N, CA, C and O atoms as CSV, one atom per row, in Angstrom:
chain,resi,resn,atom,element,x,y,z
A,1,MET,N,N,-18.571,-101.293,8.189
A,1,MET,CA,C,-17.655,-100.251,8.529
A,1,MET,C,C,-17.628,-99.200,7.449
A,1,MET,O,O,-17.602,-99.486,6.252
A,2,SER,N,N,-17.635,-98.070,7.885
A,2,SER,CA,C,-17.684,-96.920,6.964
A,2,SER,C,C,-16.277,-96.460,6.510
A,2,SER,O,O,-15.283,-96.669,7.206
A,3,VAL,N,N,-16.231,-95.852,5.364
A,3,VAL,CA,C,-14.950,-95.409,4.618
A,3,VAL,C,C,-14.567,-94.171,5.095
A,3,VAL,O,O,-13.384,-93.833,5.071
A,4,ALA,N,N,-15.639,-93.299,5.624
A,4,ALA,CA,C,-15.472,-91.997,5.829
A,4,ALA,C,C,-14.318,-91.703,6.839
A,4,ALA,O,O,-13.500,-90.832,6.542
A,5,PRO,N,N,-14.200,-92.432,8.105
A,5,PRO,CA,C,-13.030,-92.217,8.998
A,5,PRO,C,C,-11.680,-92.392,8.285
A,5,PRO,O,O,-10.751,-91.602,8.446
A,6,ILE,N,N,-11.624,-93.454,7.499
A,6,ILE,CA,C,-10.176,-93.561,6.790
A,6,ILE,C,C,-9.962,-92.494,5.920
A,6,ILE,O,O,-8.828,-92.023,5.837
A,7,LEU,N,N,-10.958,-92.004,5.203
A,7,LEU,CA,C,-10.684,-90.882,4.229
A,7,LEU,C,C,-10.240,-89.693,5.092
A,7,LEU,O,O,-9.241,-89.068,4.735
A,8,LEU,N,N,-10.901,-89.333,6.193
A,8,LEU,CA,C,-10.745,-88.237,6.990
A,8,LEU,C,C,-9.246,-88.289,7.718
A,8,LEU,O,O,-8.575,-87.276,7.919
A,9,LEU,N,N,-8.880,-89.488,8.039
A,9,LEU,CA,C,-7.530,-89.572,8.613
A,9,LEU,C,C,-6.388,-89.544,7.611
A,9,LEU,O,O,-5.268,-89.111,7.883
A,10,ALA,N,N,-6.777,-90.070,6.351
A,10,ALA,CA,C,-5.857,-89.837,5.275
A,10,ALA,C,C,-5.789,-88.273,4.816
A,10,ALA,O,O,-4.738,-87.783,4.402
A,11,LEU,N,N,-6.866,-87.619,4.914
A,11,LEU,CA,C,-6.840,-86.282,4.603
A,11,LEU,C,C,-6.069,-85.458,5.701
A,11,LEU,O,O,-5.379,-84.485,5.399
A,12,ALA,N,N,-6.210,-85.858,6.861
A,12,ALA,CA,C,-5.300,-85.275,8.042
A,12,ALA,C,C,-3.912,-85.455,7.799
A,12,ALA,O,O,-3.134,-84.542,8.077
A,13,GLY,N,N,-3.470,-86.632,7.265
A,13,GLY,CA,C,-2.068,-86.988,7.164
A,13,GLY,C,C,-1.622,-86.129,5.911
A,13,GLY,O,O,-0.529,-85.563,5.944
A,14,ILE,N,N,-2.428,-86.024,4.837
A,14,ILE,CA,C,-1.990,-85.124,3.670
A,14,ILE,C,C,-1.891,-83.640,4.173
A,14,ILE,O,O,-0.996,-82.951,3.684
A,15,LEU,N,N,-2.643,-83.146,5.007
A,15,LEU,CA,C,-2.796,-81.855,5.375
A,15,LEU,C,C,-1.408,-81.553,6.244
A,15,LEU,O,O,-0.796,-80.489,6.148
A,16,VAL,N,N,-1.016,-82.626,7.087
A,16,VAL,CA,C,0.154,-82.436,8.037
A,16,VAL,C,C,1.391,-82.262,7.058
A,16,VAL,O,O,2.305,-81.466,7.268
A,17,GLY,N,N,1.313,-83.018,6.080
A,17,GLY,CA,C,2.466,-82.900,5.032
A,17,GLY,C,C,2.378,-81.542,4.529
A,17,GLY,O,O,3.396,-80.852,4.481
A,18,GLY,N,N,1.280,-81.108,4.160
A,18,GLY,CA,C,1.188,-79.765,3.677
A,18,GLY,C,C,1.778,-78.679,4.610
A,18,GLY,O,O,2.382,-77.714,4.142
A,19,VAL,N,N,1.590,-78.858,5.957
A,19,VAL,CA,C,2.026,-77.874,6.997
A,19,VAL,C,C,3.451,-77.888,7.064
A,19,VAL,O,O,4.158,-76.888,7.190
A,20,ILE,N,N,3.864,-79.149,6.969
A,20,ILE,CA,C,5.452,-79.269,6.875
A,20,ILE,C,C,6.146,-78.627,5.682
A,20,ILE,O,O,7.219,-78.026,5.752
A,21,SER,N,N,5.412,-78.819,4.561
A,21,SER,CA,C,5.873,-78.308,3.350
A,21,SER,C,C,5.890,-76.671,3.282
A,21,SER,O,O,6.820,-76.007,2.824
A,22,LEU,N,N,4.761,-76.193,3.792
A,22,LEU,CA,C,4.605,-74.797,3.864
A,22,LEU,C,C,5.588,-74.288,4.818
A,22,LEU,O,O,6.205,-73.278,4.479
A,23,ALA,N,N,5.841,-74.826,5.975
A,23,ALA,CA,C,6.796,-74.338,6.861
A,23,ALA,C,C,8.227,-74.289,6.216
A,23,ALA,O,O,8.910,-73.268,6.306
A,24,ARG,N,N,8.625,-75.309,5.626
A,24,ARG,CA,C,9.829,-75.300,4.990
A,24,ARG,C,C,10.108,-74.247,3.876
A,24,ARG,O,O,11.222,-73.755,3.698
A,25,GLN,N,N,9.020,-73.947,3.153
A,25,GLN,CA,C,9.064,-72.953,2.057
A,25,GLN,C,C,9.039,-71.575,2.768
A,25,GLN,O,O,9.370,-70.616,2.070
A,26,GLY,N,N,8.738,-71.370,3.897
A,26,GLY,CA,C,8.725,-70.064,4.465
A,26,GLY,C,C,7.432,-69.404,4.320
A,26,GLY,O,O,7.431,-68.175,4.247
A,27,ALA,N,N,6.316,-70.052,4.267
A,27,ALA,CA,C,4.951,-69.513,3.969
A,27,ALA,C,C,4.680,-68.499,5.185
A,27,ALA,O,O,5.447,-68.355,6.137
A,28,THR,N,N,3.492,-67.833,5.005
A,28,THR,CA,C,3.037,-66.961,6.063
A,28,THR,C,C,2.500,-67.808,7.279
A,28,THR,O,O,2.019,-68.932,7.137
A,29,LYS,N,N,2.613,-67.233,8.351
A,29,LYS,CA,C,1.979,-67.985,9.599
A,29,LYS,C,C,0.538,-68.283,9.547
A,29,LYS,O,O,0.052,-69.236,10.156
A,30,PHE,N,N,-0.159,-67.456,8.807
A,30,PHE,CA,C,-1.584,-67.543,8.590
A,30,PHE,C,C,-1.840,-68.732,7.767
A,30,PHE,O,O,-2.760,-69.493,8.065
A,31,SER,N,N,-1.124,-68.928,6.805
A,31,SER,CA,C,-1.512,-70.041,5.915
A,31,SER,C,C,-1.145,-71.360,6.443
A,31,SER,O,O,-1.762,-72.359,6.073
A,32,ILE,N,N,-0.157,-71.429,7.303
A,32,ILE,CA,C,0.493,-72.664,7.886
A,32,ILE,C,C,-0.648,-72.848,9.086
A,32,ILE,O,O,-1.058,-73.993,9.275
A,33,GLY,N,N,-1.120,-71.883,9.815
A,33,GLY,CA,C,-1.991,-71.939,10.939
A,33,GLY,C,C,-3.376,-72.519,10.315
A,33,GLY,O,O,-4.075,-73.293,10.969
A,34,LEU,N,N,-3.705,-72.115,9.072
A,34,LEU,CA,C,-5.021,-72.434,8.655
A,34,LEU,C,C,-4.994,-73.846,8.197
A,34,LEU,O,O,-5.929,-74.598,8.470
A,35,VAL,N,N,-3.791,-74.305,7.399
A,35,VAL,CA,C,-3.788,-75.709,7.191
A,35,VAL,C,C,-3.665,-76.636,8.281
A,35,VAL,O,O,-4.186,-77.746,8.179
A,36,ALA,N,N,-2.948,-76.256,9.454
A,36,ALA,CA,C,-2.825,-76.925,10.532
A,36,ALA,C,C,-4.228,-77.124,11.315
A,36,ALA,O,O,-4.458,-78.197,11.871
A,37,VAL,N,N,-5.106,-76.120,11.341
A,37,VAL,CA,C,-6.316,-76.284,11.931
A,37,VAL,C,C,-7.199,-77.182,11.070
A,37,VAL,O,O,-7.938,-77.982,11.644
A,38,LEU,N,N,-7.183,-77.120,9.835
A,38,LEU,CA,C,-7.886,-78.053,8.949
A,38,LEU,C,C,-7.439,-79.454,9.124
A,38,LEU,O,O,-8.284,-80.346,9.059
A,39,ALA,N,N,-6.158,-79.746,9.345
A,39,ALA,CA,C,-5.533,-81.039,9.608
A,39,ALA,C,C,-6.128,-81.444,11.012
A,39,ALA,O,O,-6.549,-82.589,11.175
A,40,LEU,N,N,-6.160,-80.635,11.891
A,40,LEU,CA,C,-6.659,-81.066,13.246
A,40,LEU,C,C,-8.192,-81.359,13.199
A,40,LEU,O,O,-8.665,-82.247,13.909
A,41,LEU,N,N,-8.876,-80.701,12.459
A,41,LEU,CA,C,-10.187,-80.845,12.228
A,41,LEU,C,C,-10.549,-82.286,11.646
A,41,LEU,O,O,-11.399,-83.058,12.089
A,42,ALA,N,N,-9.717,-82.465,10.564
A,42,ALA,CA,C,-9.896,-83.782,9.920
A,42,ALA,C,C,-9.632,-84.950,10.827
A,42,ALA,O,O,-10.402,-85.909,10.891
A,43,LEU,N,N,-8.423,-84.840,11.591
A,43,LEU,CA,C,-8.045,-85.715,12.555
A,43,LEU,C,C,-9.101,-86.061,13.544
A,43,LEU,O,O,-9.481,-87.217,13.733
A,44,ALA,N,N,-9.593,-84.946,14.210
A,44,ALA,CA,C,-10.684,-85.091,15.225
A,44,ALA,C,C,-11.917,-85.692,14.649
A,44,ALA,O,O,-12.537,-86.511,15.328
A,45,GLY,N,N,-12.318,-85.373,13.498
A,45,GLY,CA,C,-13.509,-85.982,12.802
A,45,GLY,C,C,-13.316,-87.476,12.502
A,45,GLY,O,O,-14.277,-88.243,12.555
A,46,GLY,N,N,-12.060,-87.901,12.183
A,46,GLY,CA,C,-11.851,-89.187,11.886
A,46,GLY,C,C,-11.786,-90.104,13.140
A,46,GLY,O,O,-12.182,-91.270,13.112
A,47,VAL,N,N,-11.245,-89.487,14.277
A,47,VAL,CA,C,-11.151,-90.220,15.466
A,47,VAL,C,C,-12.570,-90.359,16.143
A,47,VAL,O,O,-12.960,-91.444,16.575
A,48,LEU,N,N,-13.276,-89.275,16.210
A,48,LEU,CA,C,-14.491,-89.243,16.722
A,48,LEU,C,C,-15.570,-90.199,15.972
A,48,LEU,O,O,-16.481,-90.763,16.577
A,49,TRP,N,N,-15.354,-90.303,14.616
A,49,TRP,CA,C,-16.107,-91.181,13.877
A,49,TRP,C,C,-16.037,-92.627,14.354
A,49,TRP,O,O,-16.987,-93.410,14.373
A,50,LEU,N,N,-14.863,-92.860,14.714
A,50,LEU,CA,C,-14.475,-94.364,15.151
A,50,LEU,C,C,-14.933,-94.768,16.507
A,50,LEU,O,O,-15.000,-95.941,16.874
A,51,ILE,N,N,-15.264,-93.675,17.273
A,51,ILE,CA,C,-15.741,-94.026,18.660
A,51,ILE,C,C,-17.146,-94.676,18.621
A,51,ILE,O,O,-18.028,-94.067,18.016
A,52,PRO,N,N,-17.430,-95.854,19.212
A,52,PRO,CA,C,-18.515,-96.471,19.072
A,52,PRO,C,C,-19.651,-95.663,19.921
A,52,PRO,O,O,-19.348,-95.163,21.004
A,53,GLY,N,N,-20.947,-95.556,19.398
A,53,GLY,CA,C,-22.002,-94.892,20.058
A,53,GLY,C,C,-23.145,-95.944,20.124
A,53,GLY,O,O,-23.011,-97.120,19.789
A,54,ASP,N,N,-24.328,-95.356,20.614
A,54,ASP,CA,C,-25.398,-96.219,20.659
A,54,ASP,C,C,-25.978,-96.296,19.327
A,54,ASP,O,O,-25.995,-95.299,18.606
A,55,ALA,N,N,-26.481,-97.474,18.933
A,55,ALA,CA,C,-26.921,-97.651,17.656
A,55,ALA,C,C,-28.484,-97.421,17.788
A,55,ALA,O,O,-29.195,-98.316,18.243
A,56,THR,N,N,-28.940,-96.350,17.431
A,56,THR,CA,C,-30.343,-96.030,17.517
A,56,THR,C,C,-30.951,-95.936,16.137
A,56,THR,O,O,-32.145,-95.669,16.005
């Protein structure tokens, strides 16, 4: 079992917290959107890493 998906999912959680914090502080929509996109990419990477594939 690899540690990478766990780290990616943890990073996604931290970034989601960052999005919430930025929104509460009144940051620009660009910075909120950028962090949100990074959170989605980390989440997608973590989930896709867990999907079993053919062991070649």
